[in-house]
PAZAKE-821394 format. One record per residue (C-alpha): residue number from 1; x, y, z. Coordinates in Angstrom, 1 decimal. Each point is the difference from the previous one (the first is absolute). Layout:
// PAZAKE-821394
> i/px/py/pz
> NUM/X/Y/Z;
...
// end
This chain:
// PAZAKE-821394
> i/px/py/pz
> 1/-2.7/17.9/-56.5;
> 2/-0.3/1.4/3.5;
> 3/-3.5/1.0/1.0;
> 4/-1.0/3.4/1.2;
> 5/-0.2/-0.4/3.8;
> 6/-0.3/2.3/3.0;
> 7/3.2/1.3/1.5;
> 8/0.1/-2.7/2.8;
> 9/-0.4/-3.6/-1.1;
> 10/0.9/-2.8/2.5;
> 11/1.1/-3.4/-1.1;
> 12/-0.7/-2.8/2.4;
> 13/2.0/-3.3/-0.4;
> 14/-2.4/-2.3/1.7;
> 15/1.2/-3.2/1.7;
> 16/-2.0/-2.2/2.3;
> 17/-2.3/1.0/2.9;
> 18/-2.3/2.9/0.8;
> 19/2.7/2.7/-0.1;
> 20/-0.3/0.9/-3.7;
> 21/-3.8/0.4/0.3;
> 22/0.4/2.3/3.0;
> 23/2.6/2.2/-1.7;
> 24/-2.1/0.3/-3.1;
> 25/-3.2/0.9/1.9;
> 26/1.9/2.6/2.0;
> 27/1.7/1.5/-3.1;
> 28/-3.3/0.2/-1.8;
> 29/-1.5/1.9/3.0;
> 30/2.9/2.4/-0.3;
> 31/-0.9/0.7/-3.6;
> 32/3.0/-1.8/-1.4;
> 33/-0.2/-1.9/-3.3;
> 34/0.9/-3.6/0.6;
> 35/1.7/-2.4/-2.5;
> 36/0.2/-3.6/1.3;
> 37/2.8/-2.4/-1.0;
> 38/-1.2/-3.2/1.5;
> 39/2.4/-2.9/0.4;
> 40/-1.6/-3.1/-1.6;
> 41/-0.7/-2.7/2.5;
> 42/0.5/2.2/3.0;
> 43/-2.4/3.0/-0.2;
> 44/-3.5/-0.3/1.3;
> 45/-3.0/0.0/-2.4;
> 46/-2.0/3.1/-0.4;
> 47/2.8/2.6/0.0;
> 48/-1.0/1.0/-3.5;
> 49/-3.1/1.6/1.3;
> 50/2.1/2.4/2.1;
> 51/2.4/1.0/-2.8;
> 52/-0.1/2.5/-2.8;
> 53/2.2/-2.4/-2.0;
> 54/0.7/-3.6/0.8;
> 55/2.3/-2.7/-1.3;
> 56/1.5/-3.3/1.2;
> 57/3.7/-0.9/-0.3;
> 58/2.0/-3.0/1.0;
> 59/2.6/0.5/2.7;
> 60/3.3/0.8/-1.9;
> 61/-1.6/1.9/-2.9;
> 62/1.6/3.3/1.0;
> 63/0.4/1.4/-3.5;
> 64/-3.7/-0.6/-0.9;
> 65/-1.3/1.4/3.3;
> 66/2.2/3.1/-0.3;
> 67/-1.1/0.7/-3.6;
> 68/-3.7/-0.4/1.1;
> 69/0.5/2.4/2.9;
> 70/1.6/2.7/-2.2;
> 71/-2.7/-0.4/-2.6;
> 72/-2.6/0.8/2.6;
> 73/1.9/3.0/1.4;
> 74/1.2/-1.5/3.3;
> 75/2.4/2.4/1.8;
> 76/-0.3/-1.6/3.5;
> 77/0.0/-3.6/1.0;
> 78/-0.7/-2.1/3.0;
> 79/1.0/-3.6/0.7;
> 80/-3.0/-1.6/1.8;
> 81/-0.7/-3.4/1.3;
> 82/2.0/-3.1/0.6;
> 83/2.5/-1.6/-2.5;
> 84/1.3/-3.2/1.6;
> 85/3.7/-0.9/-0.3;
> 86/-0.9/-3.2/-1.9;
> 87/-1.9/2.1/-2.5;
> 88/3.0/2.3/-0.5;
> 89/2.4/-2.9/-0.4;
> 90/-2.2/-2.0/-2.4;
> 91/-0.9/2.9/-2.3;
> 92/1.2/0.0/-3.6;
> 93/1.7/3.4/-0.3;
> 94/0.2/2.2/-3.1;
> 95/3.2/1.5/-1.2;
> 96/-0.2/3.0/2.2;
> 97/-0.6/-2.0/3.1;
> 98/2.9/-2.3/-0.9;
> 99/2.3/3.0/-0.4;
> 100/-1.1/1.5/3.4;
> 101/0.4/-3.3/1.8;
> 102/3.4/-0.6/-1.6;
> 103/1.4/3.0/2.0;
> 104/-1.1/-1.4/3.4;
> 105/2.5/-2.1/2.0;
> 106/-2.7/-0.7/2.7;
> 107/-3.6/-0.6/-1.0;
> 108/-2.6/0.6/2.6;
> 109/-3.2/2.1/0.3;
> 110/1.8/3.2/0.9;
> 111/2.7/-0.2/-2.8;
> 112/-2.5/-1.0/-2.7;
> 113/-2.7/2.5/0.8;
> 114/2.5/2.7/0.7;
> 115/1.5/-0.6/-3.5;
> 116/-3.5/0.1/-1.5;
> 117/-0.8/3.3/1.7;
> 118/3.3/1.5/-1.5;
> 119/-1.0/-1.3/-3.4;
> 120/-3.4/1.7/0.1;
> 121/1.7/3.2/1.0;
> 122/2.2/-0.2/-3.1;
> 123/-3.2/-0.3/-2.0;
> 124/-1.4/3.2/1.5;
> 125/-2.4/-1.8/2.3;
> 126/0.2/0.7/3.7;
> 127/-0.7/-2.9/2.4;
> 128/-1.9/1.3/2.9;
> 129/0.1/-1.3/3.6;
> 130/-2.5/-2.8/0.5;
> 131/-1.7/2.1/2.7;
> 132/-1.1/2.6/-2.5;
> 133/-3.8/0.5/0.0;
> 134/-0.2/-2.3/3.0;
> 135/0.1/2.6/2.8;
> 136/-3.3/-1.3/1.4;
> 137/1.5/-3.4/0.4;
> 138/3.1/1.2/1.9;
> 139/-1.0/0.1/3.7;
> 140/1.4/2.6/2.3;
> 141/1.4/-0.9/3.5;
> 142/-2.5/-1.5/2.5;
> 143/-2.1/-3.0/0.9;
> 144/-2.3/-0.8/-2.9;
> 145/-1.9/-3.0/1.4;
> 146/-0.2/-2.6/2.7;
> 147/0.5/0.4/3.8;
> 148/2.5/2.4/1.6;
> 149/3.5/-1.6/0.0;
> 150/1.0/-1.7/3.2;
> 151/3.3/0.9/1.7;
> 152/1.5/-3.2/-1.5;
> 153/-1.1/0.9/-3.5;
> 154/1.4/3.5/0.4;
> 155/3.3/-1.5/1.0;
> 156/0.0/-2.5/-2.8;
> 157/-0.6/2.8/-2.6;
> 158/2.6/2.2/1.6;
> 159/2.6/-2.8/-0.3;
> 160/-1.2/-1.5/-3.2;
> 161/-0.3/3.0/-2.3;
> 162/3.8/1.0/0.2;
> 163/0.9/-3.7/-0.6;
> 164/-2.4/-0.1/-3.0;
> 165/1.7/3.1/-1.4;
> 166/3.4/-1.6/0.4;
> 167/-1.3/-3.1/-1.8;
> 168/-1.3/2.2/-2.8;
> 169/3.3/2.0/-0.1;
> 170/1.8/-3.3/-0.6;
> 171/-2.4/-0.7/-2.8;
> 172/-1.2/-3.2/1.7;
> 173/-3.7/0.8/0.2;
> 174/-2.5/2.6/1.1;
> 175/-1.8/-1.9/2.8;
> 176/0.8/-1.9/3.2;
> 177/-2.3/-1.6/2.7;
> 178/1.1/0.6/3.6;
> 179/-1.1/-1.6/3.2;
> 180/1.3/1.7/3.2;
> 181/3.7/0.5/-0.6;
> 182/0.2/-2.8/-2.7;
> 183/-0.1/0.4/-3.7;
> 184/-2.3/-3.0/-0.9;
> 185/0.3/0.3/-3.8;
> 186/1.8/2.1/-2.6;
> 187/-1.6/0.6/-3.4;
> 188/3.0/-0.4/-2.4;
> 189/-0.9/-1.6/-3.4;
> 190/-3.3/-1.5/1.1;
> 191/-2.0/3.2/0.3;
> 192/-2.2/1.5/2.7;
> 193/-2.9/-2.5/-0.1;
> 194/2.2/-3.0/0.2;
> 195/2.0/1.6/2.8;
> 196/-3.2/0.4/2.0;
> 197/-1.0/-3.6/-0.8;
> 198/3.4/-1.2/1.1;
> 199/-0.6/1.5/3.5;
> 200/-2.8/-2.4/0.7;
> 201/0.6/-2.2/3.0;
> 202/2.5/2.2/1.8;
> 203/-2.4/0.4/2.9;
> 204/-1.5/3.3/1.4;
> 205/-1.0/3.2/-1.8;
> 206/2.5/1.6/-2.4;
> 207/0.5/3.3/-1.8;
> 208/0.6/0.5/-3.8;
> 209/2.3/2.9/-0.8;
> 210/0.2/1.3/-3.6;
> 211/2.3/2.8/-1.3;
> 212/1.8/1.4/-3.0;
> 213/3.7/-0.1/-0.2;
> 214/2.1/3.2/0.3;
> 215/0.3/1.6/-3.4;
> 216/-2.8/-2.2/-1.4;
> 217/-0.9/0.7/-3.6;
> 218/-3.7/0.8/0.2;
> 219/-0.5/-0.6/-3.7;
> 220/-0.4/-3.7/0.6;
> 221/-0.3/-2.6/2.8;
> 222/-1.9/2.2/2.4;
> 223/-1.2/-1.8/3.2;
> 224/-3.7/-0.9/0.0;
> 225/-2.5/-1.3/2.5;
> 226/-3.4/-1.4/-1.0;
> 227/-2.7/-2.4/1.0;
> 228/2.3/-3.0/-0.8;
> 229/2.6/1.3/2.4;
> 230/-2.6/0.2/2.8;
> 231/-1.5/-3.3/-0.9;
> 232/3.4/-1.7/0.4;
> 233/0.6/1.9/3.3;
> 234/-3.3/-1.3/1.4;
> 235/0.9/-3.6/-1.0;
> 236/3.5/0.3/1.5;
> 237/-1.0/1.7/3.3;
> 238/1.6/3.3/-0.8;
> 239/-1.7/2.6/2.2;
> 240/1.7/3.2/-1.1;
> 241/1.0/1.4/-3.4;
> 242/2.3/3.0/0.1;
> 243/1.2/1.7/-3.2;
> 244/1.7/3.1/-1.2;
> 245/-2.3/3.0/-0.4;
> 246/-0.1/1.9/-3.2;
> 247/2.0/-2.7/-1.9;
> 248/-2.2/-3.0/0.2;
> 249/-3.1/-0.5/-2.2;
> 250/-3.2/-1.3/1.7;
> 251/-2.2/-2.0/-2.4;
> 252/-3.6/-0.7/0.6;
> 253/-0.1/2.4/2.9;
> 254/-3.5/-0.5/1.2;
> 255/0.3/-3.8/-0.1;
> 256/3.4/0.1/1.7;
> 257/-1.4/2.2/2.8;
> 258/-3.0/-2.3/0.4;
> 259/2.1/-3.1/0.2;
> 260/2.3/1.5/2.5;
> 261/-2.8/1.2/2.3;
> 262/-1.8/-3.3/-0.2;
> 263/3.2/-2.1/0.4;
> 264/1.5/2.1/2.8;
> 265/3.1/1.0/-2.0;
> 266/1.5/3.3/0.9;
> 267/0.9/1.9/-3.3;
> 268/2.4/2.9/0.4;
> 269/2.0/2.3/-2.3;
> 270/3.1/1.5/1.6;
> 271/2.3/2.7/-1.1;
> 272/3.7/-1.0/0.0;
> 273/2.8/2.5/0.4;
> 274/2.3/0.6/-3.0;
> 275/2.4/-2.9/-0.5;
> 276/3.7/0.7/0.8;
> 277/1.4/-3.2/-1.7;
> 278/0.3/-0.3/-3.7;
> 279/-1.5/-2.8/-2.1;
> 280/2.4/-3.0/-0.5;
> 281/1.8/0.2/-3.3;
> 282/0.0/-3.0/-2.2;
> 283/2.4/-2.8/0.9;
> 284/1.3/-1.6/-3.2;
> 285/0.8/-3.5/1.3;
> 286/-2.6/-2.3/1.5;
> 287/2.5/-1.4/2.5;
> 288/1.0/3.4/1.3;
> 289/-3.6/1.1/0.0;
> 290/-1.1/-3.0/2.1;
> 291/2.8/0.5/2.5;
> 292/-0.9/3.7/0.4;
> 293/-3.7/-0.8/0.5;
> 294/0.8/-2.7/2.6;
> 295/2.2/2.5/1.9;
> 296/-2.7/2.7/-0.2;
> 297/-2.9/-2.2/1.3;
> 298/2.3/-1.2/2.8;
> 299/0.8/3.6/0.9;
> 300/-3.8/0.7/0.1;
> 301/-0.5/-3.0/2.3;
> 302/-2.4/-1.6/-2.5;
> 303/2.0/-3.1/-1.1;
> 304/3.4/-1.2/-1.2;
> 305/-0.3/-1.2/-3.6;
> 306/-1.2/1.2/-3.4;
> 307/-0.7/-1.5/-3.4;
> 308/0.7/2.0/-3.1;
> 309/-0.4/-0.7/-3.8;
> 310/0.5/2.2/-3.0;
> 311/0.4/3.0/2.2;
> 312/-3.3/-0.5/1.8;
> 313/-0.3/-0.9/3.7;
> 314/-2.2/-3.1/-0.1;
> 315/-0.3/-0.7/3.8;
> 316/1.6/0.9/3.3;
> 317/-0.1/-1.8/3.3;
> 318/-2.5/1.4/2.5;
> 319/-1.6/-1.4/3.2;
> 320/-1.2/-3.1/-1.9;
> 321/3.5/-1.3/-0.4;
> 322/2.6/-1.0/-2.6;
> 323/-1.8/-3.1/-1.3;
> 324/-3.1/2.0/-0.9;
> 325/2.2/2.7/-1.7;
> 326/1.6/-2.8/-2.1;
> 327/-3.3/-1.7/-0.8;
> 328/-1.7/3.3/-0.9;
> 329/2.8/1.0/-2.4;
> 330/-0.1/-3.4/-1.7;
> 331/-3.8/0.2/-0.4;
> 332/0.1/3.4/-1.6;
> 333/2.8/-0.9/-2.4;
> 334/-1.8/-3.2/-1.1;
> 335/-3.0/2.2/-0.9;
> 336/2.3/2.1/-2.2;
> 337/1.9/-2.9/-1.6;
> 338/-1.5/0.6/-3.4;
> 339/0.3/3.8/0.3;
> 340/3.7/-0.3/0.8;
> 341/0.5/-2.2/-3.0;
> 342/-1.6/2.6/-2.2;
> 343/2.2/2.6/1.6;
> 344/3.1/-2.0/-0.9;
> 345/-1.3/-0.2/-3.6;
> 346/-0.6/3.8/0.1;
> 347/3.6/0.6/0.9;
> 348/1.1/-2.0/-3.1;
> 349/-2.3/2.1/-2.2;
> 350/1.3/3.3/1.5;
> 351/3.6/-1.1/-0.5;
> 352/0.9/-0.2/3.7;
> 353/2.1/-2.9/1.3;
> 354/-2.2/-3.0/-0.2;
> 355/0.8/-1.7/3.3;
> 356/-2.6/-2.4/1.3;
> 357/-2.6/1.3/2.5;
> 358/1.8/1.2/3.1;
> 359/-0.3/-2.3/3.1;
> 360/-1.4/1.2/3.3;
> 361/2.7/1.0/2.3;
> 362/-0.2/-0.2/3.8;
> 363/2.3/1.8/2.4;
> 364/0.1/0.2/3.8;
> 365/1.1/2.9/2.1;
> 366/3.6/0.0/1.3;
> 367/0.5/-2.5/2.8;
> 368/-3.1/-2.0/-1.0;
> 369/-0.1/-3.4/-1.7;
> 370/-2.7/-2.4/-1.1;
> 371/-0.7/-3.3/1.7;
> 372/0.4/-3.3/-2.1;
> 373/-3.8/-0.2/-0.2;
> 374/-0.2/3.6/-1.3;
> 375/2.7/-0.7/-2.6;
> 376/-1.9/-3.1/-1.2;
> 377/-3.2/2.2/-0.3;
> 378/1.9/2.5/-2.1;
> 379/1.4/-2.7/-2.2;
> 380/-3.6/-1.4/-0.6;
> 381/-1.2/3.5/-0.9;
> 382/3.0/0.4/-2.4;
> 383/1.4/2.9/1.9;
> 384/3.7/0.6/0.0;
> 385/1.4/0.7/3.5;
> 386/3.0/2.3/0.1;
// end
């Protein structure tokens, strides 16, 4: 039986990291009743002390979680914290999850979470933007910490932010590292922290640019910067961090500002003009997707090849060269070997064509070709070159 609750009750699906705790604290300060649905094995300990009602659920137990939310009067919901791709692919789904996933031709974070948001709407529960109650953690334009930017840093940011937005529009990633007029590293599948770490050894100071893509669904996957980001920047020699004002969450603000001031890292939020270009629509075929991505990164002057798998851009060539792109893609997919096997089994369970896990597909831009050494590297990484 549903409990008697105040008019506004917020449900928080809590994944990994500090984000769920910050949202719950902010919601409580706003006088909102909080119901926490913690994902077992991901959510931090201690969230129960911040919630009016608390329960843990395994990833994939959508029916059980929905029933619990309704019983406790949840009318609004937020998806907070990290849920890794491997966790998504290795979950054991209930019947509702199986039905929802069966309708997807391409399974990535955006299609899965978008479908989940639509499901909750059908249940009478509104999924709020991830920035709700987080206004104090969304910096406005300006320099937040560190020294005044040098002319070179201003130029890097001016060139890098539009490129980062294009990379985001193409659904490749949200971050790039630039050095002068070169894009040193592109985020792609590896995530921001590994993107920063990959820029080590490029020589000279660099700038990290982080954005949201045009038309970004703010209900999930909102860009974040925290102490770990700055720690990686310090280790990699990144001397400037520039991000999109009003659309990027700043975690551990006081610690981040202290680290930037002590480490000499310029931290700036900048306002970007409205985007003219529309987000890239899903490309159904991996080969066509890889060819398109290779053409696009070549058009942007970043590289000349791209690796795609299951509708996800795994890696693109940047200033570090083709061999590193190939090696990076092979390493990431080895990490997800078991997860991809589970995904194959999931397709069998949901009644979809049970083809073996899709291979990585590499394409080059028109007029470009790989050297014999690069072809051998791709073969060793089990990447199909088209």
